[in-house]
C-alpha positions as CSV (number, residue, x, y, z in Angstrom):
1,M,-22.8,-3.3,141.9
2,R,-20.8,-5.3,139.5
3,Y,-24.1,-6.7,138.2
4,L,-25.3,-3.2,137.4
5,V,-22.2,-2.5,135.3
6,V,-22.5,-5.6,133.4
7,T,-26.3,-5.1,132.5
8,A,-25.4,-1.6,131.4
9,L,-22.7,-2.8,129.2
10,A,-24.9,-5.6,127.6
11,T,-27.6,-2.8,126.9
12,I,-25.3,-0.5,125.2
13,L,-23.9,-3.3,123.1
14,V,-27.4,-4.4,122.1
15,F,-28.3,-1.0,121.0
16,N,-25.3,-0.2,119.0
17,G,-25.8,-3.6,117.2
18,C,-29.4,-2.7,116.2
19,S,-28.2,0.7,115.1
20,A,-25.7,-0.6,112.8
21,D,-28.0,-3.1,111.3
22,S,-30.5,-0.5,110.7
23,G,-27.9,1.7,108.8
24,R,-27.1,-1.3,106.7
25,S,-30.6,-2.1,105.7
26,G,-31.5,1.5,105.0
27,G,-28.7,1.9,102.3
28,S,-29.8,2.6,98.8
29,D,-27.5,0.7,96.2
30,S,-28.0,2.3,92.8
31,D,-25.6,0.6,90.2
32,S,-26.4,2.4,86.7
33,D,-23.8,0.9,84.2
34,S,-24.3,2.6,81.0
35,D,-22.0,1.3,78.3
36,S,-22.6,3.0,75.1
37,D,-20.1,1.6,72.4
38,A,-20.7,3.3,69.2
39,D,-18.5,2.0,66.5
40,T,-18.7,3.7,63.3
41,D,-16.5,2.1,60.6
42,T,-16.8,3.8,57.4
43,D,-14.3,2.4,54.8
44,T,-14.6,4.3,51.4
45,D,-12.2,2.6,48.8
46,T,-12.2,4.6,45.6
47,D,-10.0,2.8,43.1
48,T,-10.0,4.4,39.7
49,D,-7.8,2.5,37.4
50,T,-7.4,4.0,34.0
51,D,-5.3,2.2,31.8
52,T,-5.0,3.6,28.3
53,D,-2.6,1.6,26.2
54,T,-2.1,3.1,22.8
55,D,0.2,1.0,20.4
56,T,0.7,2.6,17.1
57,D,2.9,0.7,14.8
58,T,3.6,2.3,11.5
59,D,5.7,-0.1,9.4
60,T,6.5,1.4,5.9
61,D,8.2,-1.3,3.7
62,T,9.4,0.3,0.6
63,D,11.0,-2.4,-1.6
64,T,12.4,-1.0,-4.9
65,D,14.1,-3.4,-7.1
66,T,17.1,-1.8,-8.7
67,V,18.7,-3.5,-11.7
68,T,22.5,-3.9,-11.1
69,D,25.5,-4.9,-13.2
70,T,25.2,-8.3,-11.6
71,D,21.7,-8.8,-12.9
72,C,22.6,-7.5,-16.4
73,P,26.3,-8.5,-17.0
74,L,26.4,-8.7,-20.9
75,G,26.4,-5.0,-21.8
76,A,25.4,-4.3,-25.5
77,Y,24.4,-6.8,-28.1
78,S,26.1,-6.0,-31.4
79,G,24.0,-6.1,-34.5
80,N,20.1,-7.1,-34.9
81,F,18.1,-9.6,-33.0
82,E,15.1,-11.3,-33.6
83,I,12.8,-13.3,-31.2
84,V,10.7,-16.0,-32.8
85,T,10.7,-18.8,-30.0
86,P,10.5,-18.4,-26.3
87,S,14.3,-19.7,-26.0
88,D,15.3,-16.7,-28.0
89,I,14.1,-14.5,-25.1
90,T,16.4,-16.4,-22.7
91,T,19.4,-16.0,-25.2
92,L,18.9,-12.1,-25.1
93,A,18.3,-12.0,-21.3
94,G,21.2,-9.9,-19.5
95,Y,21.8,-7.6,-22.3
96,T,21.4,-3.8,-21.8
97,E,21.4,-2.7,-25.4
98,I,20.9,-4.0,-28.9
99,T,23.1,-1.7,-31.5
100,G,20.8,-2.8,-34.4
101,S,17.1,-3.4,-35.1
102,F,15.0,-5.6,-32.7
103,E,12.2,-7.7,-33.6
104,I,9.6,-9.6,-31.6
105,N,7.6,-12.1,-33.9
106,C,6.8,-15.0,-31.8
107,T,3.4,-16.7,-32.0
108,S,4.0,-18.7,-28.8
109,C,5.6,-16.2,-26.6
110,T,3.5,-15.0,-23.6
111,D,6.1,-13.4,-21.4
112,L,8.9,-11.0,-22.0
113,S,9.9,-10.3,-18.4
114,E,13.5,-11.8,-18.9
115,L,14.2,-8.7,-21.0
116,F,14.2,-6.2,-18.3
117,C,17.8,-5.3,-18.7
118,L,17.1,-3.6,-22.2
119,T,17.4,0.2,-21.9
120,D,18.1,1.0,-25.6
121,V,17.6,-0.1,-29.2
122,G,19.9,1.4,-31.8
123,G,17.7,0.7,-34.6
124,N,14.0,-0.1,-35.3
125,L,11.8,-1.8,-32.9
126,Y,9.3,-4.2,-34.3
127,V,6.5,-5.9,-32.2
128,Y,4.2,-7.8,-34.6
129,E,2.1,-10.9,-35.3
130,N,2.5,-12.1,-31.7
131,D,-0.6,-14.2,-31.3
132,A,-0.2,-15.2,-27.6
133,L,1.2,-11.9,-26.3
134,T,-1.1,-9.8,-23.8
135,N,1.4,-7.2,-22.7
136,V,5.0,-6.1,-23.3
137,N,5.8,-5.8,-19.6
138,G,9.5,-7.1,-20.1
139,L,10.4,-4.0,-22.3
140,G,9.8,-1.8,-19.3
141,G,13.4,-0.6,-19.2
142,I,13.7,0.7,-22.6
143,T,13.8,4.6,-22.7
144,S,14.9,5.1,-26.3
145,V,14.3,3.7,-29.8
146,S,16.8,5.6,-32.2
147,G,14.9,4.0,-35.3
148,G,11.1,3.6,-35.8
149,L,8.7,1.8,-33.4
150,S,6.1,-0.5,-35.1
151,I,3.3,-2.3,-32.8
152,Q,1.1,-4.2,-35.4
153,S,-1.2,-7.1,-35.7
154,N,-0.9,-8.5,-32.1
155,N,-4.4,-10.1,-31.8
156,V,-4.4,-10.2,-28.0
157,L,-2.5,-7.3,-27.0
158,T,-4.5,-5.3,-24.4
159,N,-2.1,-2.4,-23.4
160,L,1.3,-1.0,-23.8
161,D,2.1,-0.5,-20.2
162,G,5.6,-2.3,-20.6
163,L,6.7,0.7,-22.4
164,S,6.1,3.0,-19.8
165,A,9.7,4.2,-19.6
166,L,10.0,5.2,-23.3
167,T,10.6,8.9,-23.7
168,S,11.8,9.2,-27.6
169,V,11.5,7.4,-31.0
170,G,14.0,8.6,-33.5
171,G,11.8,7.5,-36.5
172,Y,7.9,6.9,-37.0
173,L,5.4,5.4,-34.6
174,L,3.0,2.9,-36.1
175,I,0.2,1.3,-34.0
176,S,-2.0,-0.8,-36.1
177,G,-4.2,-3.7,-36.3
178,N,-4.2,-4.5,-32.5
179,Y,-7.7,-5.7,-32.2
180,T,-7.8,-5.7,-28.2
181,L,-5.6,-2.7,-27.5
182,A,-7.8,-0.5,-25.2
183,N,-5.7,2.5,-24.5
184,L,-2.2,4.2,-25.0
185,D,-1.6,4.8,-21.1
186,G,1.7,2.9,-21.5
187,L,3.3,5.7,-23.7
188,S,2.5,8.4,-21.1
189,A,6.4,9.2,-20.9
190,L,6.8,9.7,-24.6
191,T,7.7,13.3,-25.5
192,S,9.3,12.9,-28.9
193,I,8.6,11.2,-32.3
194,D,11.0,12.5,-35.1
195,G,9.1,10.7,-37.9
196,Y,5.2,10.4,-38.6
197,L,2.5,9.0,-36.3
198,N,-0.1,6.5,-37.7
199,I,-2.5,5.1,-35.4
200,I,-5.1,3.0,-37.6
201,N,-7.4,-0.1,-37.5
202,N,-7.4,-0.6,-33.7
203,N,-11.0,-1.9,-33.2
204,I,-11.5,-0.7,-29.7
205,L,-9.0,2.0,-29.3
206,P,-10.7,5.4,-29.1
207,D,-9.3,8.1,-31.6
208,C,-9.2,10.3,-28.6
209,E,-6.2,8.4,-27.4
210,A,-4.4,9.6,-30.4
211,C,-5.3,13.0,-29.8
212,D,-4.2,12.9,-26.2
213,L,-0.8,11.4,-27.2
214,L,-0.3,14.3,-29.6
215,D,-1.1,16.8,-26.7
216,Q,1.7,15.4,-24.5
217,L,4.3,15.5,-27.3
218,T,7.0,18.3,-27.0
219,S,8.8,17.4,-30.5
220,G,7.1,15.8,-33.6
221,P,5.6,14.1,-35.2
222,T,6.0,15.1,-38.9
223,S,2.5,14.2,-39.9
224,T,-0.3,12.2,-38.1
225,T,-3.0,9.8,-39.4
226,A,-5.7,8.6,-36.9
227,N,-8.5,6.4,-38.6
228,N,-10.5,3.3,-38.6
229,N,-10.3,3.1,-34.8
230,L,-13.1,3.2,-32.2
231,D,-14.9,6.6,-33.2
232,D,-15.8,8.8,-30.3
233,S,-16.3,12.3,-29.4
234,C,-13.2,13.8,-27.3
235,T,-14.5,16.1,-24.5
236,P,-13.0,18.5,-24.4
237,V,-11.3,18.3,-27.7
238,P,-7.6,18.2,-27.5
239,A,-5.6,21.0,-29.1
240,N,-3.7,18.8,-31.6
241,C,-6.6,16.3,-32.6
242,P,-6.3,15.6,-36.2
């Protein structure tokens, strides 16, 4: 009896063991590992750098030389004065007026710039026989000549621009024998001549220059002579052309 029980137990154990092994061996192991890693990195860097640098530098430098009392301390020169050497120019420098007549007759003078203080001549003004003088720029301050004005026989004088401030001549105006004088532009401010006007024997000065001068005058002259200059045809013909 004890033998039968043991045998039965053994049989049961064997059977259960086989069943367990059969269950384990018949199992299905499906390991599906799907790792989808989509890494989309879009880096858009739009950098627009607009640098507009506008630098406008407007520098207006106006330098106006003004004659002061310090520059011209001597006032009026009483009487007549004549320049015959360059040293005479230095002697007259600083005076603002000559009460008498003023003569410039210097064969070696080339520069009148020291005379910039002069504004008035009380008598006649003579500029004649200056063999080295190409301009009269030092006379740019003179506004009136109470007597006559004579510009005569200056062999290398090319222009009268130094008389650009002159507005009135109290006597005659004579322009004669200046062989290189090409125009009268320097007399553009002149409006009055109380005596006669003679423009003669200036080899390269067109006759039309005399006509243009007459047109700009508001007073005078008493008579006009213009001949033996460069003959030309004025177009149009000025109203007062002789």
